[in-house]
C-alpha positions as CSV (number, residue, x, y, z in Angstrom):
1,M,175.9,73.7,191.6
2,S,179.5,73.2,190.9
3,K,181.5,75.4,188.6
4,H,181.8,72.8,185.9
5,I,178.0,72.2,185.8
6,R,177.3,76.0,185.7
7,A,179.9,76.4,182.9
8,L,178.4,73.6,180.9
9,F,174.9,75.0,181.3
10,K,176.0,78.4,180.1
11,H,177.7,76.9,177.2
12,K,174.5,75.0,176.1
13,I,172.5,78.2,176.4
14,A,174.9,80.2,174.3
15,K,175.0,77.4,171.8
16,K,171.2,77.3,171.6
17,K,171.0,81.1,171.2
18,G,173.6,80.9,168.4
19,E,171.6,78.2,166.6
20,Q,168.5,80.3,167.0
21,G,170.3,83.3,165.5
22,F,171.6,81.3,162.6
23,A,168.1,79.9,161.9
24,M,166.7,83.4,161.9
25,V,169.2,84.6,159.4
26,I,168.4,81.6,157.1
27,A,164.7,82.4,157.5
28,L,165.2,86.0,156.7
29,G,167.2,85.0,153.6
30,L,164.6,82.7,152.4
31,G,161.9,85.2,152.9
32,V,163.8,87.8,150.8
33,A,164.4,85.2,148.1
34,I,160.7,84.2,148.1
35,L,159.8,87.9,147.9
36,F,162.2,88.4,144.8
37,I,160.8,85.3,143.2
38,A,157.3,86.6,143.8
39,L,158.1,90.0,142.4
40,A,159.8,88.4,139.4
41,A,156.8,86.2,138.8
42,L,154.5,89.2,139.1
43,I,156.7,91.2,136.6
44,A,156.7,88.2,134.2
45,S,153.0,87.8,134.6
46,E,152.3,91.5,133.8
47,T,154.6,91.3,130.8
48,H,153.0,88.2,129.5
49,Q,149.6,89.7,130.1
50,K,150.7,92.8,128.1
51,I,151.9,90.6,125.3
52,V,148.6,88.6,125.4
53,N,146.6,91.8,125.4
54,S,148.6,93.1,122.5
55,E,148.1,90.0,120.6
56,I,144.4,90.1,121.4
57,Q,144.2,93.7,120.2
58,T,146.2,92.8,117.0
59,K,143.8,89.9,116.3
60,K,140.8,92.0,116.9
61,I,142.0,94.7,114.5
62,E,143.0,92.1,111.9
63,D,139.5,90.5,112.3
64,A,138.0,94.0,111.8
65,L,140.0,94.6,108.6
66,D,138.9,91.2,107.4
67,S,135.3,92.0,108.1
68,G,135.8,95.5,106.5
69,L,137.0,93.9,103.3
70,A,134.1,91.6,103.1
71,H,131.9,94.7,103.7
72,F,133.6,96.6,100.9
73,G,133.3,93.5,98.6
74,S,129.6,93.1,99.3
75,F,129.1,96.8,98.5
76,M,131.0,96.6,95.2
77,A,129.1,93.4,94.1
78,K,125.9,95.3,94.4
79,N,127.1,98.6,93.0
80,G,129.5,97.7,90.2
81,P,128.0,100.3,87.8
82,L,129.4,103.0,90.1
83,L,132.9,102.1,88.9
84,D,132.1,104.0,85.6
85,I,131.6,107.3,87.7
86,N,134.0,109.3,89.7
87,R,133.4,108.6,93.4
88,E,133.0,112.2,94.3
89,S,129.8,112.3,92.2
90,W,128.1,109.1,93.3
91,T,125.7,110.8,95.5
92,S,124.5,113.3,92.8
93,H,124.0,110.5,90.2
94,I,121.8,108.4,92.5
95,N,119.6,111.3,93.3
96,S,119.3,112.8,89.7
97,D,116.3,112.2,87.4
98,T,118.1,112.5,84.1
99,P,117.5,109.6,81.7
100,S,121.1,108.3,82.0
101,D,121.0,108.5,85.8
102,L,117.6,106.8,86.0
103,K,119.0,103.9,83.9
104,L,122.0,103.7,86.3
105,Q,119.6,103.6,89.3
106,K,117.6,100.9,87.7
107,L,120.8,98.8,87.5
108,L,121.6,99.5,91.1
109,R,118.1,99.0,92.5
110,I,117.1,95.7,90.8
111,C,114.5,93.9,93.0
112,K,114.8,96.1,96.0
113,T,112.1,97.7,98.1
114,D,112.0,101.5,98.8
115,Q,113.4,100.7,102.3
116,E,116.2,98.6,100.9
117,W,117.0,101.2,98.2
118,N,117.2,104.0,100.8
119,H,119.6,101.9,102.9
120,Q,121.7,101.2,99.7
121,K,121.8,105.0,98.9
122,E,123.0,105.7,102.5
123,L,125.9,103.3,102.0
124,I,126.7,104.8,98.6
125,D,126.9,108.2,100.4
126,L,129.3,106.8,103.0
127,F,131.5,105.1,100.5
128,A,131.5,108.2,98.4
129,S,132.8,110.4,101.3
130,G,135.6,107.9,102.1
131,G,134.9,108.4,105.8
132,F,134.7,106.0,108.6
133,Q,131.7,103.7,109.1
134,M,130.8,102.0,112.3
135,L,130.6,98.2,111.9
136,E,130.8,95.0,113.8
137,S,133.4,92.4,113.1
138,S,132.9,88.7,113.0
139,N,134.0,88.4,116.7
140,K,131.2,91.0,117.6
141,E,133.8,93.7,118.4
142,P,132.7,97.2,117.2
143,Y,135.2,98.9,114.9
144,S,135.4,101.7,112.3
145,F,136.1,101.0,108.6
146,A,137.0,103.4,105.8
147,V,138.1,103.4,102.1
148,P,140.1,106.7,102.1
149,E,141.7,106.0,98.6
150,F,139.8,104.7,95.7
151,D,141.2,104.8,92.1
152,F,139.8,103.0,89.1
153,N,141.9,103.1,85.9
154,A,139.4,102.3,83.2
155,D,142.2,102.0,80.5
156,K,144.0,99.3,82.4
157,N,140.9,97.9,84.2
158,I,142.6,98.1,87.6
159,L,141.1,99.2,90.8
160,K,143.4,100.5,93.6
161,V,142.0,100.9,97.1
162,V,143.3,101.6,100.6
163,L,141.2,100.1,103.4
164,L,141.5,101.1,107.0
165,A,140.1,99.6,110.2
166,Q,140.4,100.8,113.8
167,N,139.0,99.4,117.0
168,S,136.3,101.3,118.9
169,D,138.7,103.5,120.9
170,G,141.0,104.2,118.0
171,S,144.0,102.7,119.8
172,A,144.7,100.1,117.1
173,V,144.7,100.8,113.4
174,S,145.5,98.6,110.5
175,Q,145.7,99.3,106.8
176,L,145.3,97.0,103.7
177,N,146.4,98.1,100.1
178,L,144.8,96.2,97.3
179,Q,144.8,96.1,93.5
180,F,141.9,94.5,91.8
181,Q,141.4,93.3,88.3
182,V,138.1,94.7,86.8
183,N,136.5,93.2,83.7
184,T,133.9,94.6,81.3
185,P,132.0,92.6,80.2
186,P,132.3,89.7,82.7
187,L,134.1,86.6,81.6
188,K,131.2,84.3,82.7
189,I,127.9,84.7,80.9
190,P,124.9,82.7,82.2
191,V,123.9,79.2,81.2
192,L,120.3,80.5,81.8
193,W,119.0,84.0,81.4
194,V,115.2,84.2,82.2
195,Q,113.2,87.3,81.3
196,K,109.9,86.3,83.0
197,G,109.6,83.5,85.4
198,W,109.6,79.8,86.3
199,E,106.7,77.6,85.4
200,G,106.4,74.3,87.3
201,T,107.5,72.5,90.4
202,G,110.9,71.1,89.4
203,Y,114.4,71.7,90.7
204,L,117.0,71.6,88.0
205,T,120.7,71.8,88.3
206,F,123.0,74.4,86.9
207,E,126.8,74.3,86.4
208,G,127.0,78.0,85.5
209,N,125.5,81.4,86.4
210,V,121.7,81.9,86.3
211,W,120.3,85.4,85.7
212,A,116.7,86.6,86.2
213,S,115.3,89.9,84.8
214,N,112.0,89.5,86.7
215,C,112.0,89.8,90.5
216,S,109.2,87.2,90.8
217,F,111.6,84.5,89.5
218,P,112.2,82.1,92.4
219,I,115.9,82.3,92.9
220,D,115.6,79.7,95.8
221,K,114.6,77.0,93.3
222,V,118.0,77.3,91.6
223,R,120.3,74.5,92.4
224,L,123.9,75.4,91.6
225,K,126.5,72.7,91.1
226,D,129.0,74.5,93.4
227,D,129.8,77.8,95.0
228,T,131.8,79.2,92.0
229,Y,128.5,80.0,90.3
230,Q,125.9,82.6,91.1
231,A,122.1,83.0,90.7
232,K,121.1,86.7,90.8
233,Y,118.7,89.3,89.6
234,V,119.9,91.6,86.8
235,A,118.5,94.8,85.3
236,L,120.3,94.3,82.0
237,E,118.2,93.8,78.9
238,P,119.3,91.5,76.1
239,P,119.9,93.1,72.6
240,P,116.9,93.0,70.1
241,L,116.6,90.0,67.9
242,P,118.0,90.2,64.3
243,N,115.6,91.7,61.8
244,L,113.7,88.8,60.3
245,E,112.9,90.6,57.0
246,E,116.6,91.1,56.4
247,I,117.2,87.5,57.2
248,V,114.5,86.2,54.8
249,S,115.8,88.4,51.9
250,R,119.2,86.5,51.9
251,I,117.9,82.9,52.6
252,P,117.1,80.6,49.6
253,T,113.3,80.0,49.3
254,S,113.8,76.3,49.9
255,Q,115.2,77.1,53.4
256,Q,112.2,79.3,54.4
257,K,109.1,78.4,56.6
258,L,110.0,74.8,57.0
259,I,107.6,72.5,58.8
260,L,109.6,69.9,60.5
261,K,107.4,66.8,61.6
262,D,107.5,63.0,61.6
263,S,107.9,61.5,58.2
264,S,107.4,57.9,57.4
265,A,110.0,58.2,54.6
266,N,112.8,59.3,57.0
267,S,113.7,57.8,60.3
268,L,116.1,60.7,60.9
269,L,115.8,64.2,59.6
270,S,119.1,66.0,58.9
271,L,120.3,69.6,58.4
272,P,122.0,70.7,56.1
273,R,120.3,68.9,53.3
274,V,122.1,68.1,50.1
275,K,120.7,71.1,48.1
276,D,120.9,73.6,51.0
277,K,123.3,76.5,50.6
278,P,125.1,78.7,53.2
279,S,123.9,82.3,53.2
280,L,126.5,83.9,55.5
281,E,130.0,83.4,56.8
282,A,130.8,83.7,60.5
283,S,134.3,84.2,61.9
284,N,135.7,83.0,65.1
285,A,139.2,83.2,66.5
286,I,140.4,80.3,64.4
287,E,138.5,80.1,61.2
288,T,135.6,81.4,58.9
289,L,132.6,79.2,58.9
290,P,129.8,78.8,56.3
291,V,126.4,79.6,57.9
292,Y,123.3,77.7,56.9
293,E,120.2,79.6,57.9
294,Y,116.6,78.3,58.0
295,V,113.3,79.9,58.9
296,V,111.2,77.2,60.8
297,S,107.5,77.6,61.0
298,S,107.0,74.8,63.4
299,M,108.7,71.6,64.7
300,A,106.8,68.5,66.0
301,L,108.9,65.4,66.0
302,K,107.2,62.9,68.3
303,N,108.8,59.7,66.9
304,K,111.8,61.0,64.9
305,S,114.8,63.1,65.6
306,L,116.4,66.1,63.9
307,K,120.1,65.7,63.5
308,I,122.3,68.8,63.3
309,N,125.6,68.2,61.4
310,T,128.0,71.0,62.1
311,M,130.7,68.9,60.6
312,Y,129.3,68.7,57.0
313,N,131.0,67.2,54.0
314,G,134.3,67.4,55.9
315,K,133.8,71.2,56.7
316,H,133.1,72.9,60.0
317,V,129.8,74.8,59.5
318,K,127.3,76.8,61.6
319,I,123.5,76.3,61.6
320,V,121.0,78.9,62.6
321,L,117.2,78.1,63.0
322,Y,114.9,81.1,63.1
323,L,111.8,79.8,64.8
324,L,108.4,81.3,64.2
325,G,106.2,78.7,65.9
326,S,106.7,76.2,68.8
327,I,109.0,73.2,69.1
328,E,106.4,70.7,70.4
329,S,106.7,68.4,73.3
330,G,108.6,65.2,72.5
331,T,110.9,66.7,69.9
332,E,114.5,65.5,69.9
333,I,117.3,67.5,68.4
334,Q,120.6,65.9,68.2
335,H,123.7,68.2,68.1
336,L,126.4,66.3,69.8
337,C,130.0,67.6,69.6
338,G,131.4,64.6,71.6
339,T,135.2,64.7,71.5
340,N,135.3,66.8,68.3
341,P,137.6,69.7,69.1
342,E,136.2,71.9,66.2
343,C,132.6,71.6,67.3
344,N,131.1,74.0,69.8
345,P,127.6,74.5,71.3
346,E,127.3,77.9,69.5
347,D,127.5,76.1,66.1
348,L,123.7,75.5,66.6
349,V,121.8,78.7,67.2
350,I,118.0,78.7,67.8
351,V,116.4,82.1,67.7
352,G,112.7,82.3,68.6
353,Y,110.5,85.2,67.5
354,G,107.1,84.4,68.9
355,G,105.4,85.4,72.1
356,D,106.1,89.1,72.4
357,G,105.5,90.7,69.0
358,K,109.1,90.4,67.9
359,D,108.2,88.6,64.6
360,T,108.6,91.3,62.0
361,L,106.6,89.1,59.4
362,G,103.6,89.3,61.6
363,E,102.4,85.8,60.9
364,W,103.5,83.6,63.8
365,D,103.2,85.8,66.8
366,L,102.0,83.0,69.3
367,I,100.7,84.1,72.6
368,N,102.5,81.4,74.5
369,P,105.1,79.6,72.3
370,Q,107.3,76.8,73.6
371,I,110.6,75.2,72.9
372,C,110.1,71.7,74.4
373,L,113.3,69.5,73.9
374,T,113.4,65.8,74.6
375,G,116.4,63.6,74.7
376,S,118.1,60.5,75.8
377,D,121.5,62.1,75.1
378,N,122.9,65.6,75.4
379,I,122.3,68.6,73.2
380,E,124.7,71.6,72.5
381,A,123.3,74.9,71.5
382,L,122.7,78.6,72.0
383,I,119.0,79.3,72.3
384,V,117.8,83.0,72.1
385,A,114.0,83.2,72.6
386,P,113.0,85.9,75.1
387,G,109.2,85.3,74.5
388,Y,109.3,81.5,74.7
389,Q,108.9,78.9,77.4
390,L,111.7,76.3,77.5
391,G,111.5,72.8,78.8
392,L,114.0,70.0,78.9
393,K,112.8,66.5,79.4
394,R,114.4,63.1,79.5
395,K,113.1,60.8,76.7
396,N,113.0,57.8,79.0
397,I,112.7,57.7,82.8
398,T,115.5,55.3,82.8
399,D,117.9,57.8,81.2
400,K,120.3,59.0,83.9
401,Y,120.8,62.6,82.7
402,F,119.7,65.0,80.0
403,I,122.4,67.6,79.7
404,F,122.2,71.0,77.9
405,F,125.6,72.4,76.9
406,G,125.6,76.1,76.1
407,S,123.5,79.1,77.0
408,V,119.7,79.9,77.0
409,F,118.0,83.2,76.9
410,V,114.3,82.6,77.3
411,G,111.1,84.0,78.8
412,N,110.1,81.2,81.2
413,L,111.7,78.0,82.4
414,V,109.2,75.0,82.5
415,T,110.0,72.2,84.8
416,S,106.8,70.1,84.9
417,G,104.0,68.9,82.6
418,F,104.5,67.7,79.1
419,C,107.2,70.2,78.2
420,G,109.7,70.1,81.1
421,D,111.2,67.7,83.5
422,N,111.0,68.2,87.3
423,D,114.1,66.1,88.0
424,A,117.6,67.3,89.0
425,S,118.9,64.9,86.3
426,V,118.4,67.7,83.9
427,L,121.7,69.7,83.9
428,F,122.6,73.1,82.3
429,T,126.4,73.3,81.8
430,K,129.3,75.0,80.0
431,P,127.9,78.3,78.8
432,V,128.8,79.8,75.4
433,E,131.9,82.0,75.7
434,I,131.2,85.6,75.4
435,N,133.4,86.1,72.5
436,K,131.7,83.4,70.6
437,L,128.2,84.9,70.7
438,P,126.8,85.8,67.2
439,E,127.6,89.3,66.0
440,D,123.9,90.3,66.1
441,F,123.5,89.1,69.7
442,K,126.3,90.9,71.5
443,L,125.5,91.5,75.1
444,Q,125.4,95.2,75.8
445,N,125.3,97.7,78.8
446,F,127.5,95.6,81.0
447,Y,129.2,97.4,83.8
448,P,132.6,96.8,85.4
449,Q,132.9,94.0,87.8
450,I,135.7,93.1,90.2
451,T,137.1,89.6,89.2
452,K,140.3,89.0,91.1
453,V,143.0,90.4,93.4
454,L,146.2,91.4,91.6
455,S,148.3,92.4,94.7
456,Y,148.0,93.3,98.4
457,S,150.1,94.6,101.2
458,S,149.2,95.1,104.8
459,T,150.6,96.9,107.8
460,S,149.9,93.7,109.8
461,S,152.1,90.8,108.9
462,D,149.6,88.3,110.4
463,F,146.7,89.6,108.3
464,S,144.0,87.0,108.9
465,L,143.0,86.4,105.3
466,K,145.0,83.4,104.0
467,K,147.9,84.5,101.8
468,S,147.3,81.5,99.5
469,E,143.7,82.6,99.0
470,I,144.7,86.1,97.9
471,E,147.6,84.9,95.8
472,S,145.4,82.5,93.9
473,G,144.2,85.5,92.1
474,L,140.4,84.7,92.3
475,I,137.9,86.8,94.1
476,G,134.7,85.1,95.0
477,L,131.9,87.5,93.9
478,E,129.9,84.4,93.0
479,S,127.8,83.1,95.7
480,K,124.9,80.8,96.5
481,P,121.4,81.9,95.7
482,V,120.1,84.5,98.1
483,P,116.8,86.3,98.4
484,P,117.0,89.8,96.9
485,E,116.8,91.4,100.4
486,S,119.8,89.5,101.7
487,E,123.3,90.6,102.0
488,E,125.5,89.4,99.1
489,N,128.7,87.6,100.1
490,F,132.1,88.6,99.1
491,E,134.9,86.2,99.8
492,L,138.4,85.6,98.7
493,S,138.5,81.9,97.8
494,P,140.8,79.7,95.8
């Protein structure tokens, strides 16, 4: 091989080795870069995972606090009477046998079995201690919930509470501070308060609260117009009826023991009559009204109607019918306020004395008296007849609705047969306002009830309850009908 060829060969070899070395350097550089990228990705992934885990933990504890608040609300909805007692003495009061404590226990225990009552007492003990309770949130995560601070100011009707929730290992804790408005008595009285039961097969509609004092009353038959109303059992007793002997002593003789029935002479009966006189005055927030009172022995108007004029001779008046016997099936009473701003349902009051020995005159104590009202139009009234059966029936099957405006306190509700209608076209609506009840029928023994949220603050800025719902000021202790053994819902709703 010549020198030139050997030299050229060595040069090619050297060049090749140089290229290989450069390639190796590049490869090493790329490997290091890839390694750094991988490490950065790993670090970013771990950081992201930590953030995700933190968010998950935060969401879980917020969810736990949300569930804890619902649990607290459900407890207070069932145990409102405890607000009148210092929390430290709750346990002693629910285990005492003094007359006042037995009355309190009756209010708390309404329609509960021994097992349910024992469970309720255990919850009362837990809330009384202010200690943590093990519960399960809506996402099925276990957590502990406590109400360490509980302060009810009866003078201002404000309840202040502090709610705590922590996850199962105690690594995440959240706190909610709340102020509630408390009202006694409640702002909403029922459109129907039944002392005994439900006779018949019908399903009527109620645009208002329904109360039952007898645990056999079928709550599941109640059809509420919407979720703002509640059907529930109550242990409260209505006040006694006015003394009939005192009433008779002040009423003109011509307005006593009326028998209202069909008359060929009149196509329409009307009260007041020309010679009738008011025997009382009743004051409301605006004016003082003359009161026309009547003792009615019986009423049977199959073909005629009774017209109640609470705007009489240009004056706003009030009419009270003290009923000794039944209002027979087919009777139509017309008290229609229409658009008259001065007329109210409570301007017509019907008080029934039969059925349970309440008639102090002792003449008309019927075994099973009825108030059967028929109409092709609406009626506006307050009916107080705890010993009577009440039925509302459309006059004609073609009538779309028969609507009762006001409040009814009766023994039984009848929804079939000759007295009552079994159609949802019968509607109870717009109860009498509590401050417009007659002086001799003031509801008593009401206990405090939480009605709305006044303010709140949380250690978690993303507290899962909607801010708008809380700030609306309404607190939904009203709920759909539930069997007595079911948990009562407590929701913050607009």
